[in-house]
N, C-alpha and C positions, 0 to 999 in steps of 0.2 A: 500024565495024570500026574495028580496033584499030589505031593505029599504031607497027610495032616502030622507032622512031628513038634516039637514043644520048641523050631523054632518058628513054628508060623501062630503057637502062641505066645512067644515073646514080643512077637512083630505088632499082635493084635494089642498086648499090653503097653506097650512102647506106641502104637497110635492113640492109645484110648488117655496115656499119660500127655505125651506130648498136644492132646488136643484140650485136657483140660488144662495144661498149661494156658498154652493160647488163648483159654478162653478166659481166664485169670486174670492172665497179664495185659492179652491187648482188647480183645471182643467185649469184657463185660464194663470197661472203663471207657469205652468209644462208644456203647450204647449210656453207658450214665451221661457220657456229656452231653449225646443229641437228647437225652430224655433232658436233662437241665437246659441245653439250646430251647428246644420243644418250648418249656416251663413257662421259658423268660421269655421269647416270639411270643408267648399268648399272652402272658401280661404286658408287655408291652405296646402287644395290638391293642390289649384292653383299655389300655392309659391313652394309645393314640386315638381311637374311639370316644373316648372322653371328654378328650380333651378337642376331637373335631368337633362332637356336640356343644359343647365350650363356647369353643369358637362362633358355632353358629348362631348360637342363643347370642352373643354376644354383637354378631353381624346385625341379624334380626334387632336388638337395641339402638346399636345406632345408626341403623337404618332410619327406625324411627325416630330417636334422637334428629338427624337432620329434617326427614318430612314435617315436623314439628315445627322443628326453627326455621325450614323455610317458608312454612304457613305461617307462622308469628312475622317472620319479615315480610311475606308480603302483605298482613294487614296491616301490618306498621306505616308499609310503603301507603297503601290506600289511604289512613286515616293523614300523614303525611301530608298526601296529594291532596287532599282535602279540605285541610288546615289550608293549607297553601293557596289553595286554589279559594277559599273562603276570603281569606288574609288579601289579594287578589283583588276580588272583587269589590270589597270594602273598601281599600284603594282607592278602584275606581270610581267609586259612589262617593267619596269624599272629592278627588279631583275632580269631578263633574257640578259637583255640588259648590266649591270654589270657584270652578267654572262660572256656572252661571250666578255668583255672586257678584264676581270679575263683569261680568257681561252687563246685569243691574246697574252696577255701581256706574259703569261703563255710559251705557242709555241715560242714567238720571245726569249724571253730569254735562252730556251731548243734551239734552234736554234744558236743564241750567245754562250752559253755555248759550244756547240757541234762544229761547228765552232773554240770555239779557242781552242776546246781540239784537232783538225785536226791541228793547226795551232804548238803548242806543239809537239805536235808527229810526224810531218813533219820535224821540226826543229830537233825533235834530234834522227830521223833515219839516218844522215849520224853518228853519234855516236855509232848508235846501230848495223852499219853496220864494222865498226870498229873493235867495240868491239869480233864482232862475227865471222867476218875476220882473226883477231890475234889469237883468243882462235882457231878454225880451222886449222890455219898456225901454229900457235904456238911457 
């Protein structure tokens, strides 16, 4: 059977004192460190969430600016293409006008040369007729 005497009481007091010392020296500082780390992690988690939100907003802004730049580039490309096509059409029209002018000038020269040749032949016809009659008559 268990004898309850002063040694048991001393052992219980000794246990409680040891428990109080362990609590004061080990458990309380560990719990405090864990609480500080938990608070620090909560702050860091909040900061990370804030930064993630800001990064998302910046990414959305960046994507919007890229889309805007692409649309602007596409519009500029279309306008430049239209301007180039217009310039090319103008050059083709100028070249066509120049070709028609050259053709008209050449046709005019050919008519003038033909008329000149006809006048020269008409002037020489009388001489040819006389030469032909002389050679036929003899």
